[in-house]
Z-matrix of the N, CA and C atoms (Angstrom, degrees):
N
C 1 1.459
C 2 1.527 1 108.71
N 3 1.349 2 118.94 1 129.78
C 4 1.462 3 121.74 2 -179.94
C 5 1.523 4 112.29 3 -64.35
N 6 1.314 5 115.53 4 160.99
C 7 1.462 6 121.88 5 175.76
C 8 1.521 7 109.73 6 -54.11
N 9 1.312 8 116.79 7 131.70
C 10 1.453 9 120.62 8 -177.44
C 11 1.522 10 111.71 9 -117.73
N 12 1.323 11 117.44 10 29.83
C 13 1.455 12 119.48 11 -179.90
C 14 1.526 13 109.81 12 -76.86
N 15 1.289 14 115.08 13 150.15
C 16 1.464 15 121.19 14 179.32
C 17 1.518 16 107.81 15 -114.47
N 18 1.316 17 119.59 16 157.02
C 19 1.458 18 125.21 17 5.98
C 20 1.520 19 112.32 18 -78.50
N 21 1.327 20 113.78 19 158.16
C 22 1.460 21 123.25 20 175.91
C 23 1.512 22 108.10 21 -126.26
N 24 1.307 23 114.92 22 156.04
C 25 1.454 24 119.27 23 176.54
C 26 1.523 25 109.11 24 -113.26
N 27 1.317 26 113.88 25 158.59
C 28 1.450 27 120.98 26 176.38
C 29 1.513 28 108.83 27 -149.56
N 30 1.314 29 115.08 28 168.16
C 31 1.466 30 119.11 29 179.22
C 32 1.513 31 110.06 30 -159.42
N 33 1.331 32 113.96 31 167.64
C 34 1.455 33 120.41 32 171.34
C 35 1.525 34 108.36 33 -74.09
N 36 1.301 35 116.64 34 178.47
C 37 1.463 36 119.90 35 -177.63
C 38 1.528 37 112.57 36 -63.87
N 39 1.330 38 117.65 37 -39.21
C 40 1.465 39 119.41 38 -176.91
C 41 1.526 40 113.07 39 -87.51
N 42 1.336 41 118.00 40 -12.62
C 43 1.457 42 121.71 41 177.48
C 44 1.515 43 115.55 42 87.65
N 45 1.337 44 118.73 43 2.97
C 46 1.460 45 120.08 44 -179.60
C 47 1.530 46 112.63 45 -74.26
N 48 1.341 47 117.50 46 -24.38
C 49 1.468 48 121.70 47 175.18
C 50 1.524 49 107.49 48 -117.37
N 51 1.321 50 115.41 49 126.54
C 52 1.463 51 121.37 50 177.20
C 53 1.519 52 108.90 51 -124.88
N 54 1.318 53 115.54 52 154.94
C 55 1.467 54 120.08 53 178.66
C 56 1.515 55 109.54 54 -145.22
N 57 1.328 56 114.29 55 166.93
C 58 1.462 57 121.53 56 178.66
C 59 1.516 58 108.88 57 -127.32
N 60 1.309 59 115.72 58 139.39
C 61 1.458 60 123.76 59 174.75
C 62 1.517 61 106.50 60 -115.27
N 63 1.333 62 116.58 61 120.05
C 64 1.464 63 121.53 62 -176.26
C 65 1.528 64 112.27 63 -115.68
N 66 1.332 65 116.81 64 16.17
C 67 1.461 66 121.05 65 179.32
C 68 1.521 67 108.98 66 -149.03
N 69 1.319 68 116.23 67 148.37
C 70 1.461 69 121.05 68 176.32
C 71 1.525 70 109.40 69 -68.48
N 72 1.324 71 117.56 70 154.98
C 73 1.463 72 119.60 71 179.83
C 74 1.523 73 112.41 72 -67.90
N 75 1.317 74 114.38 73 152.89
C 76 1.463 75 121.35 74 173.41
C 77 1.524 76 109.66 75 -76.38
N 78 1.344 77 115.67 76 -30.20
C 79 1.464 78 122.65 77 178.99
C 80 1.523 79 107.83 78 -170.38
N 81 1.317 80 117.01 79 157.36
C 82 1.462 81 121.30 80 174.17
C 83 1.524 82 108.55 81 -117.36
N 84 1.334 83 115.39 82 149.15
C 85 1.458 84 119.83 83 -171.77
C 86 1.518 85 112.50 84 -143.93
N 87 1.317 86 114.92 85 156.58
C 88 1.466 87 123.28 86 165.07
C 89 1.524 88 105.62 87 -122.13
N 90 1.317 89 117.40 88 132.24
C 91 1.459 90 121.34 89 177.74
C 92 1.520 91 108.60 90 -113.80
N 93 1.325 92 115.65 91 125.04
C 94 1.459 93 122.47 92 -177.72
C 95 1.530 94 112.92 93 -97.16
N 96 1.332 95 118.67 94 9.75
C 97 1.472 96 119.17 95 -175.85
C 98 1.526 97 110.71 96 -64.61
N 99 1.310 98 116.31 97 156.61
C 100 1.468 99 121.23 98 -179.13
C 101 1.523 100 111.43 99 -60.69
N 102 1.335 101 117.52 100 -35.10
C 103 1.459 102 120.24 101 178.10
C 104 1.515 103 111.35 102 -61.09
N 105 1.317 104 117.55 103 -46.15
C 106 1.469 105 120.92 104 178.29
C 107 1.525 106 111.04 105 -66.44
N 108 1.327 107 117.33 106 -37.22
C 109 1.456 108 119.70 107 176.32
C 110 1.526 109 110.17 108 -59.90
N 111 1.319 110 116.48 109 -43.02
C 112 1.463 111 120.08 110 -178.71
C 113 1.528 112 111.37 111 -70.29
N 114 1.344 113 117.47 112 -38.98
C 115 1.469 114 119.54 113 -178.26
C 116 1.528 115 112.44 114 -71.42
N 117 1.324 116 117.52 115 -30.35
C 118 1.462 117 119.94 116 -178.81
C 119 1.523 118 112.80 117 -95.45
N 120 1.329 119 116.42 118 -18.53
C 121 1.459 120 119.01 119 -173.06
C 122 1.514 121 110.34 120 66.48
N 123 1.328 122 116.19 121 27.34
C 124 1.457 123 121.62 122 -176.16
C 125 1.527 124 109.23 123 -141.88
N 126 1.318 125 116.64 124 -170.17
C 127 1.458 126 121.69 125 -175.45
C 128 1.522 127 113.81 126 -76.92
N 129 1.331 128 117.13 127 -25.22
C 130 1.464 129 121.23 128 -177.91
C 131 1.518 130 109.02 129 -166.21
N 132 1.336 131 115.42 130 168.43
C 133 1.469 132 120.31 131 173.32
C 134 1.520 133 108.45 132 -106.86
N 135 1.320 134 116.27 133 153.73
C 136 1.462 135 122.52 134 174.77
C 137 1.514 136 109.30 135 -109.63
N 138 1.326 137 116.59 136 141.40
C 139 1.465 138 121.98 137 178.56
C 140 1.514 139 110.53 138 -139.07
N 141 1.322 140 114.63 139 146.97
C 142 1.464 141 122.77 140 168.95
C 143 1.526 142 104.98 141 -121.92
N 144 1.326 143 117.25 142 116.43
C 145 1.467 144 121.94 143 -178.27
C 146 1.528 145 108.54 144 -79.71
N 147 1.327 146 115.87 145 102.77
C 148 1.465 147 122.45 146 -177.47
C 149 1.519 148 109.01 147 -95.50
N 150 1.345 149 118.96 148 132.01
C 151 1.471 150 119.36 149 175.63
C 152 1.536 151 109.48 150 -52.98
N 153 1.317 152 116.98 151 136.03
C 154 1.471 153 121.49 152 -175.08
C 155 1.514 154 113.05 153 -52.74
N 156 1.333 155 117.13 154 -39.39
C 157 1.466 156 119.47 155 -178.79
C 158 1.528 157 112.02 156 -70.49
N 159 1.320 158 117.92 157 -11.95
C 160 1.453 159 122.26 158 179.51
C 161 1.518 160 113.63 159 -101.23
N 162 1.329 161 116.77 160 15.19
C 163 1.466 162 120.81 161 -179.13
C 164 1.520 163 110.03 162 -133.49
N 165 1.350 164 115.45 163 135.67
C 166 1.470 165 118.64 164 173.44
C 167 1.517 166 109.89 165 -154.85
N 168 1.323 167 114.51 166 144.57
C 169 1.456 168 121.55 167 173.47
C 170 1.519 169 106.09 168 -80.53
N 171 1.315 170 117.34 169 129.18
C 172 1.467 171 121.89 170 -176.39
C 173 1.521 172 113.28 171 -108.54
N 174 1.329 173 117.22 172 -14.75
C 175 1.462 174 120.55 173 -179.74
C 176 1.519 175 109.07 174 -154.30
N 177 1.316 176 116.88 175 137.42
C 178 1.459 177 121.78 176 176.54
C 179 1.514 178 112.46 177 83.24
N 180 1.305 179 114.82 178 177.66
C 181 1.462 180 122.45 179 -178.74
C 182 1.520 181 109.83 180 -127.24
N 183 1.336 182 118.20 181 102.56
C 184 1.458 183 118.46 182 176.48
C 185 1.529 184 110.32 183 -66.38
N 186 1.317 185 116.19 184 151.83
C 187 1.457 186 122.19 185 179.00
C 188 1.520 187 109.43 186 -117.34
N 189 1.317 188 115.47 187 157.65
C 190 1.460 189 120.68 188 178.00
C 191 1.524 190 108.35 189 -81.29
N 192 1.323 191 115.37 190 133.08
C 193 1.459 192 122.14 191 176.45
C 194 1.508 193 109.02 192 -138.32
N 195 1.307 194 117.77 193 176.52
C 196 1.467 195 123.58 194 -178.74
C 197 1.524 196 109.18 195 56.49
N 198 1.332 197 118.46 196 -111.07
C 199 1.465 198 120.99 197 179.88
C 200 1.525 199 110.18 198 -73.43
N 201 1.328 200 116.11 199 132.58
C 202 1.459 201 121.50 200 -179.86
C 203 1.525 202 110.86 201 -115.91
N 204 1.311 203 118.43 202 16.80
C 205 1.455 204 122.06 203 -179.16
C 206 1.511 205 111.29 204 -96.05
N 207 1.326 206 116.17 205 -147.40
C 208 1.468 207 120.28 206 -178.76
C 209 1.533 208 113.32 207 -62.72
N 210 1.339 209 118.11 208 -34.44
C 211 1.460 210 121.21 209 171.42
C 212 1.515 211 106.16 210 -91.52
N 213 1.334 212 115.66 211 127.67
C 214 1.461 213 119.06 212 -175.03
C 215 1.530 214 110.60 213 -124.73
N 216 1.336 215 113.90 214 135.45
C 217 1.463 216 122.49 215 176.05
C 218 1.524 217 107.49 216 -101.75
N 219 1.329 218 116.64 217 132.81
C 220 1.460 219 121.79 218 -177.16
C 221 1.526 220 110.76 219 -110.05
N 222 1.327 221 114.84 220 136.17
C 223 1.456 222 124.12 221 -174.92
C 224 1.518 223 110.70 222 -130.70
N 225 1.323 224 115.05 223 163.80
C 226 1.467 225 121.04 224 166.36
C 227 1.524 226 106.25 225 -79.24
N 228 1.327 227 116.88 226 131.58
C 229 1.462 228 120.01 227 -178.57
C 230 1.526 229 111.70 228 -70.50
N 231 1.321 230 117.64 229 -22.23
C 232 1.466 231 120.37 230 -177.89
C 233 1.531 232 112.18 231 -86.52
N 234 1.351 233 117.63 232 -57.85
C 235 1.468 234 119.88 233 -175.22
C 236 1.530 235 113.10 234 -95.77
N 237 1.311 236 116.83 235 -7.85
C 238 1.474 237 123.58 236 176.54
C 239 1.529 238 113.89 237 69.18
N 240 1.336 239 118.03 238 18.64
C 241 1.467 240 120.91 239 176.44
C 242 1.528 241 109.55 240 -65.28
N 243 1.327 242 116.08 241 134.71
C 244 1.462 243 122.46 242 176.50
C 245 1.520 244 106.79 243 -82.30
N 246 1.336 245 117.25 244 113.61
C 247 1.458 246 122.53 245 -171.76
C 248 1.523 247 114.02 246 -97.57
N 249 1.329 248 116.27 247 -49.24
C 250 1.461 249 120.17 248 -175.91
C 251 1.516 250 110.64 249 -159.60
N 252 1.331 251 115.10 250 165.89
C 253 1.463 252 122.56 251 -179.87
C 254 1.521 253 108.75 252 -131.43
N 255 1.306 254 115.29 253 140.81
C 256 1.469 255 121.68 254 172.29
C 257 1.525 256 106.84 255 -111.07
N 258 1.354 257 116.94 256 98.84
C 259 1.464 258 120.26 257 -175.76
C 260 1.532 259 112.65 258 -70.30
N 261 1.304 260 114.64 259 143.85
C 262 1.466 261 121.85 260 179.22
C 263 1.524 262 110.95 261 -57.19
N 264 1.346 263 115.75 262 131.57
C 265 1.458 264 121.73 263 174.26
C 266 1.514 265 115.30 264 71.98
N 267 1.316 266 118.19 265 6.61
C 268 1.470 267 121.20 266 -178.89
C 269 1.521 268 109.10 267 -127.18
N 270 1.325 269 115.70 268 60.16
C 271 1.458 270 121.55 269 -174.78
C 272 1.526 271 113.71 270 -68.18
N 273 1.324 272 118.03 271 -8.89
C 274 1.461 273 120.22 272 -176.56
C 275 1.525 274 112.92 273 -80.27
N 276 1.343 275 117.80 274 -7.46
C 277 1.459 276 118.98 275 176.27
C 278 1.524 277 111.30 276 -144.76
N 279 1.339 278 113.78 277 162.75
C 280 1.463 279 123.81 278 175.91
C 281 1.520 280 106.46 279 -123.06
N 282 1.324 281 117.43 280 129.15
C 283 1.465 282 121.18 281 177.24
C 284 1.521 283 108.87 282 -84.65
N 285 1.317 284 115.58 283 103.22
C 286 1.454 285 121.90 284 -179.46
C 287 1.525 286 108.81 285 -91.83
N 288 1.316 287 117.01 286 140.53
C 289 1.471 288 121.50 287 172.29
C 290 1.537 289 105.95 288 -76.59
N 291 1.321 290 118.87 289 106.28
C 292 1.465 291 120.59 290 -173.62
C 293 1.525 292 114.14 291 -64.52
N 294 1.316 293 118.02 292 -19.92
C 295 1.463 294 120.11 293 177.49
C 296 1.524 295 111.57 294 -72.09
N 297 1.324 296 117.83 295 -9.03
C 298 1.463 297 121.90 296 177.08
C 299 1.530 298 111.57 297 -86.47
N 300 1.339 299 117.68 298 -9.54
C 301 1.457 300 121.05 299 178.46
C 302 1.526 301 110.42 300 -72.08
N 303 1.319 302 116.74 301 152.09
C 304 1.465 303 121.58 302 179.67
C 305 1.532 304 110.75 303 -60.94
N 306 1.328 305 117.09 304 -35.00
C 307 1.465 306 122.20 305 174.62
C 308 1.523 307 107.85 306 -108.37
N 309 1.322 308 117.22 307 138.89
C 310 1.465 309 121.27 308 -179.31
C 311 1.524 310 110.23 309 -79.21
N 312 1.311 311 116.03 310 79.73
C 313 1.467 312 121.60 311 177.96
C 314 1.529 313 109.12 312 -118.82
N 315 1.288 314 115.41 313 162.85
C 316 1.466 315 123.04 314 177.22
C 317 1.521 316 112.20 315 58.27
N 318 1.320 317 116.84 316 29.64
C 319 1.456 318 119.88 317 179.12
C 320 1.528 319 112.41 318 -91.49
N 321 1.336 320 117.61 319 -21.18
C 322 1.464 321 119.84 320 178.92
C 323 1.527 322 109.50 321 -74.76
N 324 1.328 323 117.61 322 119.79
C 325 1.472 324 119.25 323 -177.68
C 326 1.527 325 111.61 324 -73.95
N 327 1.327 326 115.55 325 133.03
C 328 1.462 327 121.76 326 174.58
C 329 1.527 328 109.61 327 -82.07
N 330 1.343 329 115.48 328 -36.90
C 331 1.466 330 120.49 329 174.64
C 332 1.524 331 108.26 330 -126.67
N 333 1.323 332 115.52 331 156.70
C 334 1.457 333 121.03 332 170.59
C 335 1.520 334 107.57 333 -127.09
N 336 1.328 335 114.78 334 141.03
C 337 1.462 336 120.99 335 -176.36
C 338 1.520 337 110.62 336 -120.10
N 339 1.313 338 114.68 337 162.10
C 340 1.470 339 123.23 338 176.90
C 341 1.519 340 112.08 339 57.73
N 342 1.329 341 116.48 340 40.14
C 343 1.463 342 120.22 341 179.99
C 344 1.529 343 111.46 342 -66.94
N 345 1.333 344 117.59 343 -16.26
C 346 1.469 345 120.22 344 175.87
C 347 1.530 346 110.78 345 -66.13
N 348 1.342 347 117.56 346 -17.70
C 349 1.461 348 122.32 347 -179.41
C 350 1.529 349 112.61 348 -109.33
N 351 1.330 350 117.00 349 2.94
C 352 1.465 351 118.69 350 -173.80
C 353 1.520 352 111.79 351 -70.63
N 354 1.315 353 114.98 352 153.53
C 355 1.453 354 121.12 353 174.52
C 356 1.526 355 107.74 354 -70.44
N 357 1.305 356 117.00 355 140.54
C 358 1.466 357 121.84 356 -172.19
C 359 1.528 358 112.92 357 -55.65
N 360 1.306 359 118.91 358 -34.03
C 361 1.463 360 122.09 359 -176.27
C 362 1.525 361 113.19 360 -87.96
N 363 1.339 362 117.22 361 -11.40
C 364 1.471 363 120.78 362 -174.18
C 365 1.521 364 110.86 363 -81.26
N 366 1.321 365 115.54 364 125.23
C 367 1.459 366 119.45 365 176.39
C 368 1.521 367 108.84 366 -137.66
N 369 1.322 368 115.45 367 154.82
C 370 1.454 369 121.49 368 177.27
C 371 1.525 370 108.38 369 -130.85
N 372 1.300 371 115.77 370 174.68
C 373 1.466 372 120.92 371 176.89
C 374 1.531 373 111.16 372 -95.41
N 375 1.328 374 118.15 373 15.27
C 376 1.466 375 121.71 374 -177.34
C 377 1.527 376 111.14 375 -54.58
N 378 1.318 377 114.77 376 141.27
C 379 1.466 378 120.45 377 179.91
C 380 1.521 379 112.60 378 -78.49
N 381 1.337 380 116.71 379 -22.17
C 382 1.466 381 121.31 380 -179.21
C 383 1.523 382 109.16 381 -134.96
N 384 1.321 383 116.74 382 135.64
C 385 1.463 384 122.28 383 179.20
C 386 1.523 385 109.50 384 -122.49
N 387 1.331 386 114.41 385 141.12
C 388 1.458 387 121.18 386 -179.97
C 389 1.521 388 109.29 387 -132.24
N 390 1.339 389 116.28 388 133.14
C 391 1.465 390 120.01 389 179.11
C 392 1.523 391 111.90 390 -61.96
N 393 1.318 392 116.20 391 -32.88
C 394 1.468 393 122.35 392 178.33
C 395 1.526 394 106.21 393 -126.55
N 396 1.312 395 118.64 394 -145.61
C 397 1.468 396 120.84 395 173.21
C 398 1.515 397 107.77 396 -89.46
N 399 1.326 398 118.73 397 144.94
C 400 1.466 399 120.18 398 178.49
C 401 1.530 400 110.13 399 -60.86
N 402 1.319 401 115.61 400 149.88
C 403 1.461 402 120.75 401 174.63
C 404 1.526 403 108.56 402 -60.76
N 405 1.328 404 118.26 403 144.61
C 406 1.470 405 121.07 404 -177.01
C 407 1.532 406 113.80 405 -51.11
N 408 1.321 407 117.66 406 -36.11
C 409 1.465 408 119.81 407 -177.63
C 410 1.533 409 112.53 408 -70.93
N 411 1.314 410 118.68 409 -12.15
C 412 1.465 411 121.17 410 178.34
C 413 1.520 412 113.23 411 -84.32
N 414 1.334 413 117.67 412 -19.53
C 415 1.460 414 119.53 413 -174.95
C 416 1.530 415 113.26 414 -64.16
N 417 1.313 416 118.81 415 -42.25
C 418 1.475 417 120.32 416 -179.86
C 419 1.523 418 111.43 417 -59.62
N 420 1.351 419 119.19 418 -51.28
C 421 1.474 420 118.22 419 177.72
C 422 1.529 421 112.80 420 -62.53
N 423 1.335 422 118.13 421 -36.94
C 424 1.465 423 120.55 422 178.27
C 425 1.525 424 111.06 423 -64.88
N 426 1.344 425 116.82 424 -41.52
C 427 1.467 426 119.78 425 179.05
C 428 1.526 427 110.92 426 -66.91
N 429 1.327 428 117.26 427 -37.27
C 430 1.470 429 120.10 428 177.30
C 431 1.533 430 110.38 429 -64.43
N 432 1.323 431 116.44 430 -42.21
C 433 1.464 432 120.37 431 178.42
C 434 1.532 433 110.54 432 -65.09
N 435 1.330 434 117.21 433 -38.76
C 436 1.463 435 120.64 434 178.65
C 437 1.534 436 110.44 435 -65.70
N 438 1.326 437 117.54 436 -41.03
C 439 1.471 438 121.00 437 177.87
C 440 1.527 439 110.27 438 -59.61
N 441 1.338 440 116.82 439 -41.75
C 442 1.467 441 120.34 440 176.44
C 443 1.529 442 110.58 441 -63.14
N 444 1.320 443 116.53 442 -41.50
C 445 1.462 444 121.91 443 178.52
C 446 1.527 445 110.32 444 -60.84
N 447 1.341 446 117.95 445 -47.99
C 448 1.469 447 121.66 446 178.80
C 449 1.527 448 110.69 447 -60.10
N 450 1.328 449 115.66 448 -42.81
C 451 1.458 450 120.59 449 -179.81
C 452 1.536 451 110.83 450 -62.25
N 453 1.316 452 116.96 451 -43.45
C 454 1.465 453 120.05 452 179.80
C 455 1.528 454 111.06 453 -67.00
N 456 1.341 455 117.57 454 -35.65
C 457 1.460 456 121.24 455 177.32
C 458 1.529 457 110.44 456 -65.84
N 459 1.329 458 116.41 457 -41.65
C 460 1.470 459 120.93 458 179.12
C 461 1.519 460 110.76 459 -65.95
N 462 1.340 461 116.84 460 -41.02
C 463 1.464 462 119.91 461 179.10
C 464 1.522 463 110.82 462 -64.48
N 465 1.334 464 117.13 463 -40.73
C 466 1.447 465 121.45 464 177.70
C 467 1.514 466 112.53 465 -65.18
N 468 1.336 467 116.40 466 -36.67
C 469 1.463 468 121.54 467 178.97
C 470 1.526 469 110.29 468 -67.78
N 471 1.333 470 115.97 469 -38.95
C 472 1.472 471 119.90 470 177.99
C 473 1.510 472 111.50 471 -64.31
N 474 1.340 473 117.16 472 -41.05
C 475 1.449 474 120.74 473 178.90
C 476 1.518 475 110.94 474 -65.56
N 477 1.327 476 116.61 475 -39.01
C 478 1.471 477 120.27 476 179.68
C 479 1.528 478 111.08 477 -65.95
N 480 1.324 479 117.19 478 -36.82
C 481 1.469 480 119.16 479 -177.93
C 482 1.533 481 111.69 480 -74.65
N 483 1.343 482 118.42 481 -18.45
C 484 1.465 483 121.07 482 178.01
C 485 1.509 484 111.74 483 -83.92
N 486 1.346 485 118.08 484 -18.34
C 487 1.474 486 121.32 485 -177.72
C 488 1.502 487 112.66 486 -73.04
């Protein structure tokens, strides 16, 4: 697993929009919904839910694309890279596309959602799968389990580097 220390930087494909992540994710996800399939041109989207206070745009002005309602997807206006999402009613985190980070970290999904819409051949290593989105009361226990997982990964990495 690559170094996951923060802060980290990220950008769109052309580099006109840059951002900084100064906190570890609350959870990582893959979403198999048809909307994400269409926006990525792939089988699913990847997200790292970063606490809002740990995320900031440092260069450029992202624009709203795809959904224009209460949940908003933010893109680079020049290269159209999908950078992050601000989900409706969940102001405490920002869903960052982890593949936009300078280092490819937090890309392994801990949970996968909307598996009822997934392509038959698409599979992930997610520890938890949900046919739709998890019920709101499940997020706290899932985030606690993910924090334990991150902690155990970091402890294992420290032991490996001492050998």
